[in-house]
N, C-alpha and C positions, 0 to 999 in steps of 0.2 A: 504493500500500500504506500509506504513512504517513498518508494522509487517512482511510483506513478505521480505522487504529489510534487516531487522534486524534478520530474521530467527525466529521470535517469534511465539508462538503457535496461531493458528486460532481457536477460541472457537465457533464462530458462523457458522451456515450453509452457504454455498455459496449462495450469493444473499441477505443475511441479511445486514442491515445497522446500523450504530451507529454514533451519534453525541454527543460529550462530551463538558462539561464546557461552555465556552462563546458562542460557536456556538449553543449548545442545548438551552441555555437560550434565545438567540436572536430569534431562531425559535419560541419558545413558546410565547415570548413577541409579536413578529410581528403578529402571527396568532390571538392572543386574541385582540390586538389593532385594527386589520383589521375588526373583528366582531363588535367592538364598533363603528368604523367609518361607518359600513354598516347601522346600525340602528339609528345613531346619529341624522340624519336629520328628523326622525319621532317623536322626543321628544317634548313634550309640546303642548300647545293649538294651536300653529301655525305650527305644524309639517307637513311634506309632506307625501303623500301616496306612496306606491310602488305597481307595478303590478307584480304579481308572475305568470309566464307562465310555466305550467308543461311540462315535457318531452312529446314529441308527440309519439304516437304509430301508426306505419304504415302510417305516413304522415298526419294523422288527428290531427288537433290542439285540445288540451285539454281545459278545462274550466279555464280561467284566474281568479285570485283572486286579488281584489283591496283592500288594507288594510294598516293601519299604526300601527297595533298591533304588538309589538315587538315579543311576543311569536309565533304568527302565521307566521311571516316572517322567524324567525330562525328555526322553525319546518320544513319549506318548502325548506330550502336551504341545499344542500348536502355539507357537510364539511369534509375535510380530516385531517385538522390540529388538533392534540389531545388537545392542549390548548384552541383552539376555541370551541371545543365540551364542555369543562368545563363551558364556559360562556353560551352556548346554554342550558345546563342542569340547571343552576341556574335560567335562564329565565323561563323554564318550571316549576320548583319548585315554583317560585314566582307566576306564573299563577295559579297553583293548590292551593297554600296556601292562597293567598290574592286576586287574580284576577287582581289587578292593579299594576303598577310599573314594568312591565316586560321589558320595554325599559330602564328605569332609572337604574335598577340594573346592566344591561350589560354595559351601558355607564359609570357608576361610577367605575366598576371593570376595564374597559379599561383605564380610566384616572389614576387610581391608578398604573396600570402597566406601563403606559407611563412615569409617574414620577419616578417609581422604576427603569426603564431602564436607565434614566439619572444618577441615583446614582450608578448603577452597572457599567456603563461605566467610572465612576470616581473611580472605584476600591473599592467601599464599599461592604463589605461582605453581602450576602443575609440574613444571620441570624440577622445581625445588623438592616437591613431594616425592617425585620419582627418584631423585638422588638419595633422599633420606630412606626410601623403601629399599633401594639397592644396598645401602650400607647395613640396614636391618637384616636383609636377606643373607648377606655375606656372614654376619655374626651368627645368625640362626643356623646356617649350613655348617659352619665350623663347629658349633656346639653339638649338632646332631652327629656329625662324623666322629667327634671325640667320644661320644657316649655309645657308639655302635659296638656290638660284640660279634665275634666271628668264631663259630665252632665247626667250620667246614671241614677241618682236618680230622675231627673226632666223630666217626659215624654214629655212635650211641648218643652222644650229646646233641649232635645235629638232628637226629630223628626226634629227640625230645623237644628241641626248638621248633621243628616243623609241627609237631602235635600241638604245642602251645599256640603257635600262629593260627593253625586251623581252628582250634577251640575259640580263640579270640575273634576270628572272622565270623564264625558261625554263631557267636553269642548274640549278635545283633540281628540275626535272621530268624526265619520260621523254625529252623532246625535246632534252636538253642537248647531245647529240653532233651534232645538226643545228641548233643554236640560231641560227647566223647566217642560215641559209636561212629558218627559220620566223620569226625576228625581222623579216626583210625583208618576208615575206608579211603579217605582222600589221600592220606600220607602213603598208605600201601600202594595205591594206584600210581601216584607220582614217582615214588622211588623205584617202581618196576620199570619206568621209562629209562632208567640208567643214564639220565642226563641228555637223552635224545631230544632235539628241539621239535617235538611233534605231539601236541595234545590230542590229535585225532585218534591215536592208539587207545585213548580212554573213551569208551562209549558210555553214554548215560541213557538208560532205558526206563521209560515210565510205564508202570502197570498198576491201574487202580485196583484197590482191594488190600486187605490187611492194614497194618499200621506202619508208621514211618520206621519204627524199630525193626520191622521185618525186612528192611532193605539190606542188600548184601553185595559183596564184591565177587564176581565170577571170573576166574582166570580164563582167558581166551575171548573169542568174539561171539556175539549172539546176533543172529539175523532174524528179523520178525517175518518169517515166511514158513510155509510148510513144505516138506518133501513131497514131490508128485506121487500120485496114487500108484501102487504096485512096485515102487522102488524100495530098497532096503532102508530101514529107519536108522541103522547104525552102520558106519563104515570106518575101517581103520586104514592107516597108511595111505592117506588120500593125496592124489595129485590133481590139482584143481585148475580148470581153465575158466577164467572170468571173461565174459564176452558181452558185447552190446551190438546185437545184430537181429535181423528179422528171422524168426523161426515159425512164422505163421503163413507162409506162402504156399501151403499145400492145398489151399482152396482158391478158386478164381476170385480175384478182386474185381467186383463189378461196379464199385462206387466211382463215378466220374469217368467211366469208360464204357464203350458199347462194343459188344462182340456179336458180329452177325455170322450165323452158321446155317447150313442148309439141312443138318440132320443131327440127331442125338449122338450119333457115332463121333461126330466132330467135337462135340462137347466132351465126350469121354476121352478123346485123344488129347485135348487141351489139359484135362485133369491129370491124365497119365503123365504128360510132359512136366506138369507142375510137380507131381510126386517124384519123378525121376530126378528133377533138379534138386528137390529137398533131400532125396536119398544120397545124392552125390555130396551135398554140403555136410550131412551127418557123417558120411564116411571120411571126409577130410578132417572133421573135428576129432573123430575116433583115432585117426592116424597120429594125432599129437601125443598119444599115450596117456591121456587123462582118464581117471575113473570117476570124476565129478565135473559136471558142466553147469555153471551158474550164468544165467542170462539176464540182462537188464530188462529185456522185453519178453513178450509172451512166447510160450512154446506150445504149439498146437498138438492135437492127439497123435497125428502120424509121426512127426519127428520124435515125440515122447516115446512112442512104441519102438521106434528104431533104436533109441538110446537104451531102452530096457533090454532089447535083444542083444546089444553089444556090451551089456553089463556096466553101463555108465549111469550114475545117479544124476538126474536132471532137476535143477531148481530154477523156477522161472520168476520173472517180474520182481527181482530185488530192486528196491528203490535206488535212485541215483546216488544219494549220499552213502547208502549202504554198500553199493558196488564199489565206489571210490575207496571207502575205508577198508572194505573187505580185501580189495586188491593190494592195498598198502600193508595190511596186517599179514596176508598170506605170502607177500613177496612176489605177486603176480603182475603181469601186464593185462590191461583191458584191451581185448582184440575185437576186430569187426570183420577181418578177412582171414582165411585159413589156408592160404596158398603155400606159406613157408613155415612148416612145423618147427624146423631147426632154429628159426629166429624168434620163436614165441617162448616167453618165459612163463612156465607153469608155477602156480603157487603150491604150497605143501602144508599139511597139518597132520597130526597123529590120528585124530578121531573126529568124525562128524556124526552127530546124533540129534534126534528130535526129542525135546524135553518139554515139560509143562511148567509155565510160570503163571500162577493164578489159574485162570480158566483158558489161557491161550497156549497154543502150541508154537514153539519157536525152534530154530536150528542152532545148535551150539557147536562151535569150532574149537577144539582143544589142541594144545601143543602146536600153535601156529609158528610159521617160519620166523616171524618177528615176535619173539617170546615175551616182549614187553606188553603186548596187547591184553586188555582186560575190559570188563563191562561192569558198571555199577548199576544194579537193578533197583530202582526206587519203587517202593510200595506206599500207598496212602489212601485216604478215604475218598478223595475226589480229585478231579483233574486240576482244580484251582490250587489245591494243596501241593499236588505233584509239580505243577508249573513253578510255583514259588520255591519248592524244595530244589528243583533243578537249577534255578537262578542262584540260590544260596550255595549249592554245591559247585557251580561253575566259578563263583567268586573264590571259594576256598581252593579249588584246583589251580586256578590261574595264579593266585598269590603264592601258593606253594611252589608251583613251577618256576616262578620268577625268583623265589628264594633259593631254589636249587642252583640257579644260574649265578645269583649274587647272594652269597651265603651270610652276609651280615644281618643282624637283627637288632631291634631296639625294644625297650619296654613300652607298654601301652597304657591305657587308662588315663590319658591326658598328661602323663608324666613328661613326654618329650616336648609337648607344646609349652608346658610351664617352664621347663628347663631352657628352651629356646627363648621364651619371653624374658626370662631373667638374664640370659646372656646379652640380649639386645639392650635391656635396661642398664646392665653393667657397662656396656660399650658407650653409652650416652655421654659419660663424663669426658671421653676423649674427642667428642665431636663438637666443633664450634659452629655457630651460625644457625640458620633456620632449619637445616636438615635434621637437627636433633629433635625438633618437634615431630617431624615425619617419622623418624625412627621410633619415637615413643608411641606414635599411633600404630606402627607395625607390631610392636610388642604387645600393645593392648588387644589388637586383633587376634594374635596367637592365644592370648589369655581367655578370649571369648569361647574357644573350643571346649575346655573343661567346664566353663560356665554353662554352656548349652547342654552338655552331657548331663550335668547335675539337674538343670531345669527339666529336661525330658524324663528324668527318673523321679520327679516330684520331690526332690530334696531342696534344702535351703542353699542355693548356689553361692550366695555371698559368703556364708559361713564356711562351706566346704573349700571354696577356692582360696579364701583367706588362710585356712589351715594348710592347704597344699603349698601356697606361696611361702609360708613360714618354714615348712619342711625343706623346700628347695633352697631357701636362704641358708639353712644349716648344711647344705651340701648333700642332702639325701635325694639324689636325682632319680632313684628308682621308685620314688613314692608317687602314687597316682590315686585316682578315685575308685572306690569299691562301693557298688550300689546295693548289694544285698543287705549290708548293715548301714549304708548311707554314711560312710566315713572315709578318711584318708588312710591308705594302707600301702604296705610294701609290695610292689608288683613281682618281686623275685619269689615271694612266698605264694602268691596267688597264681603265678605262671601266666600273667597277661602279657603277651608279646606280639609285636608286629614286625612286618618286613621293613628293613631299612630302605630298600629301593622304593617301596610303595610310599613310605613317609616322605622321602626326599622328593619324589615325583609330585606329591600333593603340594608341598611347600613351594617348589619352583613353578609349577603350573599356575597355582593361585596367584603368586606374585607377578608372573608375566601377564596373565589375563587382566589383573587389576591395573597394571602399568599401561596396557594397551587402551583400556577404557578411560583412564585418567587423561591420556593424551588428546582425547576427542575435543575439538572445539567447533565442529561444524557437522550438521547432519543434513544431507541433500536427498530429497525423495523425488524420484522420477514421476512424471505424469502418468497416470494409469492409461493403458492402451484402450482406445475407444473401440467398442464393438461395432462392427459394420452390419447394416441391414436393420 
């Protein structure tokens, strides 16, 4: 409007918008802080769940999701604010990199921005705030590295560390009541990998029925299919050919094609030619020397009969993810042509059998070529429970897998955040100028994490955090919050432990995201595209 009054040039297309300076920065801060407030209540072992109701199509309600996983919540929410999207992205990245800490990273970034907003309103320049935050980040990182412990050289102590990390990760999830059982399952599964960089070897299978405690770890691979009728249900010393090809061309395909014939004999000849073609294909497959044939697509009756005559077990319609994982686990290639048997790599396993899980029949592959393979079978009362249990277990498996790569660990329960906040406060005395105010704000944001943990547990947060600060002032850096008694306790006795890599990633990602948003001084919105007609 002011440009029109002053007669200035209009450089944007009609309908485009622009916010400058304080207004732009305020919009960015408000959007990001709102995202932090959205997931804040899900943080910690006493965090609350959220029900995510999808948009309904044609009036029919969609499947609701019940979860307290930060990444799942933020992925499901439609967000228009660009600053809020930055926090959603760092949550997704944290989920992909470490598995755990998806809520913490967003809450910490939001608290950093909340404190930065106060400084901006006091007319402090954003670049000064950023310099102070960087000094605070350097002090916090140095403290975190100094407190990290490494038991990677001692297998017994390292396994105990992994169990503690798994129990800590699961304590804020649906599985917290069975966390000992699931922590053991997750650690056993990850240690079987032997350091191989492939979580695909660990399959998670969901079967409704029973209770969560009935879940178990099955060595080998389980495929959710049945063995074809008439084949042996148990086979030993298996050589497996995994394929993705058509095995249903023994019948004339008439869809989209017209075949003109002058007699039924001609139809019979076409069918005979089709059968001969299929027989030749089966013979080529048998020449590979396999005794098990697994196909991604359907296998019709005639080729199935030919496989039976040749003593080859046929399994059809394995889903695509199942075929990919199965080929990796058995050490096989997925083939679609069968001209060169000598160039085809067959998979191997000691035993294939059909077993019952709950009320369903599945195929179990034991003694696979890649011996690291295993399947965690989840049981539960409903699919909602199983879905949330799978998300919880995924977080535990991912964070354990990262810990096997980077073996350092730190104490949990808000202990590291308080130790880092104290280190930042101690560093303040050496910093002159306005940056010290920004450093102080950085330390206060770190201190908000144990405060929020206590609030979510229904405890007196001021009292608990005051006691925790006093403990850390005495040099008791392993002290954190314990919510069963609502007190400050030594994490070494409680065994509350977290991955160093996850904690470091949370700290750095939150600081970088906050810095990016603080830099904003202009938001430009393009004009919406006009619909034609």
